[in-house]
Backbone as CSV, one residue per row, in Angstrom:
resi,resn,N_x,N_y,N_z,CA_x,CA_y,CA_z,C_x,C_y,C_z
1,MET,0.445,27.844,-37.377,0.017,26.765,-38.249,-1.422,26.398,-37.941
2,LYS,-2.224,26.173,-38.981,-3.632,25.869,-38.789,-3.802,24.456,-38.267
3,LYS,-4.644,24.290,-37.270,-4.904,22.981,-36.701,-6.378,22.661,-36.846
4,ILE,-6.688,21.448,-37.303,-8.072,21.027,-37.470,-8.268,19.771,-36.642
5,TYR,-9.245,19.807,-35.763,-9.526,18.661,-34.927,-10.983,18.263,-35.102
6,THR,-11.229,16.971,-35.199,-12.581,16.453,-35.189,-12.848,15.899,-33.806
7,LEU,-13.853,16.449,-33.151,-14.178,16.029,-31.795,-15.351,15.061,-31.881
8,LEU,-15.122,13.786,-31.542,-16.131,12.753,-31.688,-17.093,12.766,-30.516
9,LEU,-18.378,12.521,-30.827,-19.399,12.454,-29.790,-19.282,11.122,-29.081
10,LEU,-19.055,11.165,-27.798,-18.966,9.967,-26.976,-20.007,10.042,-25.881
11,SER,-20.302,8.910,-25.289,-21.276,8.890,-24.204,-20.658,9.356,-22.903
12,VAL,-19.330,9.470,-22.882,-18.641,9.856,-21.657,-18.843,11.343,-21.392
13,PHE,-19.175,11.688,-20.185,-19.332,13.099,-19.776,-18.660,13.221,-18.427
14,ILE,-17.460,13.812,-18.404,-16.665,13.859,-17.189,-17.017,15.094,-16.391
15,THR,-17.465,14.905,-15.165,-17.764,16.028,-14.282,-17.045,15.796,-12.968
16,SER,-16.246,16.757,-12.560,-15.498,16.553,-11.323,-15.109,17.869,-10.695
17,CYS,-15.387,17.990,-9.417,-14.888,19.132,-8.661,-13.447,18.879,-8.249
18,GLY,-12.971,17.616,-8.455,-11.637,17.259,-8.035,-10.576,17.563,-9.069
19,ILE,-10.968,17.933,-10.285,-9.986,18.289,-11.309,-9.365,19.625,-10.943
20,LYS,-8.078,19.635,-10.707,-7.408,20.865,-10.316,-6.974,21.649,-11.548
21,LYS,-7.306,22.930,-11.569,-6.835,23.783,-12.660,-5.924,24.857,-12.077
22,PHE,-4.908,25.209,-12.843,-3.901,26.141,-12.384,-3.883,27.367,-13.300
23,PRO,-3.758,28.560,-12.728,-3.726,29.764,-13.563,-2.452,29.826,-14.398
24,VAL,-2.581,30.380,-15.586,-1.438,30.564,-16.482,-0.951,32.003,-16.360
25,ILE,0.345,32.188,-16.189,0.922,33.526,-16.092,1.256,34.018,-17.503
26,PRO,0.671,35.135,-17.930,0.924,35.611,-19.291,2.343,36.138,-19.453
27,ASN,2.830,36.103,-20.680,4.156,36.632,-20.984,4.080,38.132,-21.232
28,SER,5.071,38.868,-20.760,5.164,40.298,-21.035,6.211,40.501,-22.114
29,GLU,5.861,41.232,-23.169,6.796,41.426,-24.264,6.577,42.770,-24.940
30,THR,7.601,43.213,-25.635,7.533,44.447,-26.400,7.642,44.115,-27.880
31,ILE,6.691,44.635,-28.656,6.654,44.387,-30.094,6.958,45.692,-30.819
32,LEU,7.950,45.664,-31.705,8.379,46.830,-32.461,8.157,46.600,-33.944
33,THR,7.524,47.536,-34.624,7.322,47.447,-36.070,7.471,48.834,-36.692
34,PRO,8.018,48.913,-37.916,8.599,47.834,-38.718,10.058,47.585,-38.328
35,GLU,10.786,46.837,-39.159,12.181,46.536,-38.887,13.052,47.787,-39.055
36,ILE,14.101,47.854,-38.254,15.085,48.929,-38.378,15.746,48.870,-39.766
37,ASN,15.932,50.050,-40.390,16.621,50.216,-41.676,15.902,49.568,-42.859
38,GLU,14.697,49.126,-42.659,13.902,48.558,-43.755,13.118,49.684,-44.427
39,ILE,13.195,49.769,-45.771,12.474,50.817,-46.493,11.003,50.417,-46.615
40,ASN,10.111,51.319,-46.210,8.674,51.054,-46.212,7.936,52.173,-46.939
41,THR,6.781,51.836,-47.479,5.897,52.812,-48.108,4.537,52.728,-47.434
42,SER,3.965,53.882,-47.096,2.674,53.902,-46.419,1.865,55.100,-46.893
43,GLU,0.579,55.076,-46.594,-0.308,56.150,-46.998,-0.692,57.018,-45.808
44,ILE,-1.284,58.155,-46.100,-1.728,59.068,-45.058,-2.742,58.373,-44.148
45,GLY,-2.616,58.608,-42.855,-3.522,58.007,-41.881,-3.093,56.643,-41.378
46,ILE,-1.995,56.104,-41.927,-1.526,54.773,-41.531,-0.371,54.904,-40.539
47,THR,-0.328,54.012,-39.560,0.755,54.007,-38.578,2.072,53.621,-39.247
48,LEU,3.098,54.466,-39.086,4.408,54.215,-39.676,5.285,53.372,-38.764
49,VAL,5.210,53.635,-37.461,6.017,52.894,-36.496,5.195,52.687,-35.228
50,SER,5.357,51.520,-34.624,4.579,51.178,-33.439,5.470,50.466,-32.435
51,LYS,5.296,50.824,-31.153,5.972,50.135,-30.062,4.931,49.785,-29.018
52,GLU,4.748,48.496,-28.764,3.700,48.034,-27.847,4.294,47.108,-26.799
53,THR,4.064,47.431,-25.536,4.472,46.570,-24.430,3.213,46.073,-23.727
54,ALA,3.063,44.765,-23.653,1.823,44.215,-23.098,2.049,42.806,-22.580
55,LYS,1.195,42.405,-21.644,1.139,41.012,-21.231,0.226,40.283,-22.214
56,LYS,0.681,39.124,-22.671,-0.081,38.399,-23.677,-0.287,36.947,-23.283
57,TYR,-1.497,36.471,-23.522,-1.826,35.066,-23.327,-1.715,34.324,-24.660
58,SER,-1.333,33.051,-24.576,-1.504,32.180,-25.734,-2.994,32.071,-26.006
59,ALA,-3.373,31.958,-27.274,-4.789,31.963,-27.621,-5.025,31.140,-28.875
60,ILE,-6.277,30.833,-29.126,-6.681,30.219,-30.386,-7.804,31.056,-30.976
61,GLU,-7.811,31.171,-32.299,-8.828,31.946,-33.001,-9.597,31.033,-33.952
62,ILE,-10.902,31.033,-33.836,-11.758,30.168,-34.643,-11.729,30.607,-36.107
63,THR,-11.562,29.657,-37.025,-11.491,29.964,-38.455,-12.681,29.430,-39.254
64,LYS,-13.564,28.679,-38.597,-14.752,28.160,-39.272,-15.898,28.102,-38.276
65,GLU,-17.057,28.634,-38.657,-18.204,28.644,-37.754,-18.651,27.215,-37.443
66,VAL,-18.947,26.971,-36.177,-19.379,25.642,-35.753,-20.218,25.781,-34.489
67,LYS,-21.113,24.832,-34.265,-21.957,24.834,-33.076,-21.460,23.782,-32.091
68,ILE,-21.448,24.135,-30.800,-21.105,23.201,-29.741,-22.212,23.270,-28.695
69,LYS,-22.118,22.413,-27.668,-23.209,22.359,-26.694,-22.688,22.195,-25.271
70,PRO,-22.015,23.218,-24.725,-21.619,23.157,-23.315,-22.812,23.480,-22.424
71,ASN,-22.842,22.905,-21.217,-23.948,23.170,-20.271,-25.313,22.924,-20.881
72,MET,-25.381,21.983,-21.844,-26.640,21.608,-22.495,-27.270,22.756,-23.278
73,LEU,-26.491,23.794,-23.564,-26.982,24.923,-24.352,-26.166,25.024,-25.632
74,VAL,-26.851,25.246,-26.750,-26.167,25.343,-28.041,-25.449,26.690,-28.146
75,LYS,-24.157,26.653,-28.450,-23.353,27.849,-28.647,-22.759,27.807,-30.056
76,THR,-22.694,28.962,-30.700,-22.092,29.051,-32.021,-20.722,29.696,-31.908
77,LEU,-19.697,28.991,-32.361,-18.360,29.559,-32.410,-18.233,30.327,-33.713
78,GLU,-18.116,31.654,-33.620,-18.039,32.503,-34.806,-16.600,32.578,-35.317
79,VAL,-16.474,32.798,-36.636,-15.153,33.005,-37.231,-14.520,34.252,-36.603
80,GLY,-13.286,34.138,-36.158,-12.600,35.251,-35.522,-12.739,35.272,-34.009
81,GLU,-13.630,34.452,-33.461,-13.806,34.404,-32.011,-12.539,33.855,-31.354
82,THR,-12.146,34.464,-30.241,-10.876,34.125,-29.609,-11.074,33.472,-28.249
83,PHE,-10.284,32.449,-27.983,-10.254,31.777,-26.687,-8.830,31.911,-26.147
84,ILE,-8.701,32.341,-24.897,-7.378,32.554,-24.332,-7.057,31.506,-23.273
85,LYS,-5.791,31.155,-23.187,-5.330,30.126,-22.261,-5.132,30.742,-20.881
86,LYS,-6.187,30.689,-20.061,-6.157,31.273,-18.724,-5.782,30.242,-17.661
87,PHE,-6.085,28.951,-17.938,-5.842,27.888,-16.964,-5.338,26.639,-17.674
88,GLU,-4.834,25.724,-16.881,-4.486,24.404,-17.387,-4.639,23.384,-16.270
89,THR,-4.808,22.128,-16.663,-4.843,21.033,-15.712,-3.627,20.148,-15.983
90,GLU,-3.554,19.028,-15.310,-2.435,18.119,-15.532,-2.427,17.592,-16.961
91,ASP,-3.624,17.455,-17.552,-3.726,16.828,-18.870,-4.157,17.769,-19.992
92,PHE,-4.705,18.957,-19.642,-5.275,19.827,-20.674,-4.848,21.283,-20.506
93,GLU,-4.771,21.985,-21.631,-4.682,23.438,-21.647,-6.091,23.963,-21.871
94,LEU,-6.548,24.853,-20.999,-7.934,25.332,-21.045,-7.986,26.719,-21.701
95,TYR,-8.618,26.781,-22.864,-8.769,28.036,-23.602,-10.168,28.578,-23.362
96,GLU,-10.229,29.692,-22.663,-11.487,30.261,-22.191,-12.072,31.244,-23.189
97,ASN,-13.385,31.185,-23.367,-14.072,32.158,-24.210,-13.950,33.538,-23.576
98,VAL,-13.464,34.535,-24.325,-13.220,35.855,-23.732,-14.506,36.592,-23.392
99,ASN,-15.613,36.198,-24.004,-16.893,36.870,-23.750,-17.811,36.096,-22.818
100,ASP,-17.493,34.838,-22.563,-18.330,33.994,-21.705,-17.419,32.986,-21.011
101,GLN,-17.027,33.288,-19.759,-16.037,32.477,-19.058,-16.573,31.145,-18.542
102,THR,-17.840,30.819,-18.834,-18.416,29.575,-18.340,-18.094,28.371,-19.227
103,TYR,-17.465,28.600,-20.384,-17.116,27.457,-21.233,-15.889,27.778,-22.081
104,GLY,-15.310,26.734,-22.658,-14.140,26.921,-23.502,-13.749,25.622,-24.167
105,ILE,-12.502,25.570,-24.652,-11.996,24.401,-25.367,-10.780,23.872,-24.619
106,ALA,-10.787,22.580,-24.311,-9.691,21.925,-23.599,-8.826,21.174,-24.599
107,ILE,-7.570,21.607,-24.743,-6.640,20.982,-25.674,-5.766,20.000,-24.905
108,SER,-5.750,18.755,-25.348,-4.998,17.711,-24.656,-3.498,17.934,-24.787
109,LYS,-2.770,17.694,-23.701,-1.314,17.773,-23.718,-0.687,16.482,-24.238
110,ASN,-1.503,15.441,-24.353,-0.992,14.123,-24.737,-1.366,13.728,-26.157
111,GLY,-1.844,14.690,-26.941,-2.181,14.392,-28.326,-3.551,13.777,-28.526
112,GLU,-4.324,13.632,-27.441,-5.672,13.097,-27.576,-6.598,14.167,-28.137
113,MET,-7.778,13.736,-28.543,-8.731,14.682,-29.100,-9.185,15.682,-28.045
114,PRO,-9.295,16.955,-28.405,-9.729,17.990,-27.453,-11.175,17.783,-27.027
115,LYS,-11.549,18.528,-25.987,-12.909,18.465,-25.474,-13.447,19.881,-25.276
116,VAL,-14.746,20.003,-25.271,-15.393,21.238,-24.848,-15.514,21.166,-23.332
117,TYR,-15.213,22.248,-22.632,-15.372,22.224,-21.182,-16.319,23.328,-20.743
118,SER,-16.883,23.149,-19.571,-17.765,24.159,-18.986,-17.564,24.160,-17.482
119,THR,-17.960,25.261,-16.843,-17.853,25.376,-15.395,-19.156,25.914,-14.844
120,GLY,-19.305,25.822,-13.524,-20.471,26.387,-12.865,-20.353,27.892,-12.749
121,PRO,-21.370,28.561,-12.182,-21.379,30.024,-12.060,-20.191,30.578,-11.280
122,THR,-19.655,29.788,-10.341,-18.527,30.265,-9.537,-17.187,29.761,-10.066
123,GLY,-17.219,29.107,-11.233,-15.981,28.598,-11.818,-15.589,27.233,-11.313
124,THR,-16.448,26.584,-10.501,-16.149,25.262,-9.962,-16.869,24.206,-10.787
125,GLY,-16.569,22.928,-10.489,-17.253,21.840,-11.176,-16.869,21.755,-12.637
126,LEU,-15.567,21.647,-12.925,-15.087,21.595,-14.300,-15.618,20.353,-15.003
127,ARG,-16.255,20.563,-16.148,-16.818,19.461,-16.929,-16.123,19.380,-18.271
128,LEU,-15.699,18.175,-18.653,-15.057,17.947,-19.942,-15.954,17.054,-20.777
129,LYS,-16.300,17.527,-21.977,-17.272,16.815,-22.790,-16.828,16.753,-24.248
130,PRO,-16.590,15.526,-24.786,-16.284,15.413,-26.207,-17.459,15.909,-27.058
131,SER,-17.191,16.274,-28.284,-18.217,16.803,-29.170,-18.115,16.145,-30.535
132,LYS,-19.223,16.089,-31.251,-19.221,15.470,-32.576,-18.817,16.455,-33.663
133,TYR,-18.569,17.709,-33.300,-18.321,18.731,-34.311,-16.833,18.946,-34.561
134,GLN,-16.536,19.420,-35.755,-15.171,19.749,-36.131,-14.883,21.201,-35.759
135,ILE,-13.796,21.420,-35.049,-13.407,22.771,-34.651,-12.112,23.120,-35.370
136,GLU,-12.128,24.223,-36.105,-10.952,24.665,-36.839,-10.468,25.986,-36.254
137,TYR,-9.157,26.080,-36.032,-8.618,27.280,-35.413,-7.153,27.465,-35.762
138,VAL,-6.635,28.650,-35.479,-5.208,28.924,-35.597,-4.712,29.371,-34.227
139,SER,-3.465,29.073,-33.951,-2.847,29.523,-32.703,-2.414,30.980,-32.852
140,THR,-2.568,31.757,-31.784,-2.219,33.170,-31.833,-1.886,33.643,-30.426
141,GLN,-1.797,34.939,-30.226,-1.612,35.536,-28.914,-2.572,36.702,-28.771
142,ARG,-2.921,37.025,-27.535,-3.857,38.112,-27.302,-3.374,38.986,-26.144
143,PRO,-3.195,40.300,-26.385,-2.825,41.194,-25.287,-3.977,41.353,-24.315
144,ILE,-3.677,41.592,-23.054,-4.719,41.752,-22.052,-4.657,43.148,-21.450
145,LYS,-5.769,43.599,-20.920,-5.825,44.885,-20.247,-5.123,44.757,-18.904
146,SER,-4.077,45.543,-18.731,-3.339,45.477,-17.474,-2.708,46.834,-17.205
147,ASP,-2.215,46.999,-15.976,-1.655,48.286,-15.562,-0.391,48.663,-16.320
148,ASP,0.321,47.673,-16.874,1.579,47.984,-17.540,1.457,47.993,-19.067
149,TYR,0.228,48.036,-19.574,0.061,48.126,-21.032,0.489,49.509,-21.506
150,TYR,1.264,49.543,-22.594,1.735,50.819,-23.134,1.993,50.668,-24.627
151,LYS,1.410,51.556,-25.412,1.591,51.507,-26.867,1.814,52.907,-27.408
152,GLN,2.801,53.035,-28.310,3.095,54.298,-28.978,2.962,54.106,-30.488
153,GLU,2.377,55.095,-31.161,2.199,55.042,-32.606,2.624,56.374,-33.233
154,PHE,3.196,56.305,-34.424,3.587,57.485,-35.185,2.917,57.366,-36.544
155,ILE,2.034,58.313,-36.861,1.126,58.196,-38.007,1.391,59.310,-39.015
156,TYR,1.425,58.967,-40.301,1.639,59.971,-41.337,0.365,60.774,-41.553
157,ASN,0.530,62.125,-41.646,-0.642,62.990,-41.751,-0.547,63.980,-42.920
158,GLY,0.315,63.656,-43.918,0.335,64.454,-45.132,1.469,65.460,-45.223
159,LYS,1.543,66.140,-46.382,2.633,67.069,-46.682,2.061,68.309,-47.355
160,VAL,2.521,69.483,-46.924,2.137,70.756,-47.536,3.409,71.549,-47.780
161,GLY,3.787,71.748,-49.060,5.040,72.404,-49.373,6.201,71.597,-48.823
162,ASN,7.088,72.241,-48.070,8.199,71.538,-47.430,7.827,70.993,-46.049
163,GLY,6.628,71.292,-45.598,6.187,70.823,-44.284,5.593,69.431,-44.350
164,ILE,5.999,68.577,-43.433,5.477,67.216,-43.380,4.877,66.986,-41.997
165,LYS,3.692,66.389,-41.962,2.920,66.311,-40.722,2.761,64.862,-40.253
166,PHE,2.757,64.718,-38.926,2.587,63.414,-38.297,1.662,63.545,-37.089
167,ILE,1.136,62.422,-36.664,0.354,62.350,-35.430,1.036,61.339,-34.511
168,TYR,1.334,61.757,-33.282,1.839,60.838,-32.269,0.682,60.456,-31.360
169,ARG,0.553,59.151,-31.073,-0.562,58.686,-30.236,-0.047,57.615,-29.286
170,GLU,-0.540,57.649,-28.037,-0.147,56.611,-27.084,-1.333,56.150,-26.258
171,PHE,-1.276,54.895,-25.882,-2.281,54.264,-25.033,-1.566,53.744,-23.797
172,VAL,-2.162,53.917,-22.618,-1.521,53.476,-21.380,-2.504,52.699,-20.519
173,ASN,-1.923,51.981,-19.539,-2.700,51.188,-18.584,-3.631,50.226,-19.301
174,ASP,-4.938,50.262,-18.986,-5.836,49.270,-19.584,-6.396,49.738,-20.918
175,TYR,-5.832,50.789,-21.502,-6.197,51.406,-22.772,-7.683,51.673,-22.927
176,ALA,-8.392,51.795,-21.792,-9.790,52.217,-21.849,-9.861,53.738,-21.906
177,ARG,-8.822,54.399,-21.371,-8.758,55.849,-21.401,-8.494,56.324,-22.826
178,PRO,-9.097,57.435,-23.246,-8.829,57.943,-24.600,-7.339,58.150,-24.819
179,ALA,-6.895,57.862,-26.048,-5.474,57.960,-26.357,-4.991,59.399,-26.268
180,PHE,-3.761,59.558,-25.781,-3.114,60.860,-25.814,-2.616,61.085,-27.237
181,THR,-2.934,62.242,-27.826,-2.589,62.526,-29.217,-1.890,63.868,-29.319
182,GLN,-0.857,63.930,-30.165,-0.125,65.168,-30.391,0.148,65.331,-31.885
183,ASP,-0.176,66.504,-32.441,0.102,66.813,-33.843,1.501,67.401,-33.970
184,LEU,2.252,66.919,-34.966,3.637,67.350,-35.165,3.853,67.761,-36.613
185,GLN,4.738,68.739,-36.832,5.074,69.161,-38.186,6.570,69.461,-38.263
186,TYR,7.206,69.038,-39.372,8.638,69.222,-39.570,8.890,69.861,-40.932
187,ASP,10.020,70.543,-41.043,10.423,71.193,-42.283,11.477,70.325,-42.971
188,LEU,11.116,69.731,-44.104,12.034,68.835,-44.807,13.216,69.570,-45.424
189,SER,13.091,70.874,-45.615,14.213,71.623,-46.183,15.367,71.730,-45.177
190,GLU,15.084,71.550,-43.918,16.121,71.602,-42.889,16.791,70.244,-42.694
191,ASP,16.004,69.180,-42.665,16.556,67.852,-42.421,15.510,66.815,-42.816
192,ARG,15.961,65.708,-43.366,15.043,64.623,-43.731,14.977,63.549,-42.647
193,ILE,15.667,63.793,-41.530,15.591,62.903,-40.377,14.614,63.501,-39.376
194,ILE,13.543,62.789,-39.081,12.515,63.232,-38.140,12.816,62.629,-36.773
195,GLY,12.753,63.438,-35.722,13.024,62.932,-34.383,11.918,63.284,-33.404
196,PHE,11.541,62.293,-32.563,10.537,62.544,-31.527,10.624,61.444,-30.479
197,ARG,10.891,61.822,-29.225,10.947,60.888,-28.093,11.873,59.694,-28.363
198,GLY,13.013,59.979,-28.953,13.972,58.925,-29.253,13.786,58.301,-30.619
199,LEU,12.614,58.451,-31.214,12.358,57.923,-32.547,13.169,58.701,-33.580
200,ARG,13.796,57.986,-34.499,14.458,58.606,-35.630,13.942,57.948,-36.909
201,LEU,13.352,58.792,-37.755,12.731,58.320,-38.982,13.281,59.121,-40.150
202,GLU,13.802,58.435,-41.155,14.324,59.097,-42.345,13.249,59.131,-43.430
203,VAL,12.909,60.323,-43.895,11.936,60.484,-44.975,12.680,60.395,-46.304
204,ILE,12.414,59.354,-47.068,13.057,59.171,-48.373,12.324,59.976,-49.441
205,SER,11.004,59.905,-49.439,10.178,60.718,-50.333,8.800,60.836,-49.709
206,ALA,8.078,61.911,-50.062,6.749,62.112,-49.475,5.887,62.949,-50.409
207,THR,4.606,62.600,-50.493,3.602,63.404,-51.164,2.485,63.638,-50.160
208,ASN,1.420,64.262,-50.598,0.316,64.508,-49.665,-0.541,63.262,-49.440
209,THR,-0.214,62.158,-50.134,-0.993,60.932,-49.956,-0.165,59.748,-49.449
210,LYS,1.153,59.748,-49.711,1.955,58.607,-49.257,3.376,59.028,-48.927
211,ILE,4.076,58.131,-48.232,5.425,58.412,-47.772,6.284,57.155,-47.913
212,GLU,7.541,57.350,-48.300,8.535,56.281,-48.301,9.547,56.640,-47.208
213,TYR,9.836,55.711,-46.331,10.617,56.044,-45.153,11.409,54.850,-44.635
214,ARG,12.274,55.151,-43.662,13.074,54.114,-43.017,13.227,54.465,-41.541
215,ILE,13.052,53.473,-40.661,13.216,53.682,-39.227,14.685,53.482,-38.853
216,LEU,15.268,54.484,-38.231,16.666,54.401,-37.787,16.776,54.030,-36.311
217,ASN,15.740,54.446,-35.527,15.736,54.129,-34.097,14.307,54.213,-33.572
218,TYR,13.962,53.323,-32.638,12.605,53.299,-32.086,12.458,54.310,-30.954
219,PHE,11.230,54.463,-30.479,10.971,55.325,-29.321,11.843,54.892,-28.148
220,ALA,12.341,55.874,-27.399,13.202,55.565,-26.253,12.409,55.152,-25.033
221,ASN,11.115,55.532,-24.969,10.304,55.185,-23.790,8.943,54.674,-24.196
């Protein structure tokens, strides 16, 4: 749900090394798409089925460009910019800028107006500062680079005669390593059920540009 907050400019500027912040432990979850037994239509080059296991932080995504002023420097919050909930205090959830960890947005746990926060170079000296600007955002989640990140994709790659082609791709660990990719081809005259690594996909119809299909079972690993 979209949340819009107006942050009023006040003369108060809270600076304290005594404000304790606590790290947030991200949730680990597996996301499977699309739904089992749901009929879907897709085009060549599009992922037909995806299985992703990742640790995810709660996050907010900016929906309207706005300027703020943490550390006495003007910063522009761009549309689509993401802040992740890495820490919290007794009174606030701290959403950190993913590209600049020296500032972020503090969301009140008590329904009060949020504040812009900033920290020193070593992450100490948490400062909470109200702002006169309106910040618009939506709540979301963001996967993080970690040792247990794992994603599998099955992509349609066209049809020639009775042969139907797919691309299998996987990402592991921090997904900085190039994806492992494997080209696959099946003969529809033998069976319209495609199987690979536990995946079972029923081909309802296919041309060289699009496919109608149904997932019967997801990847086993």
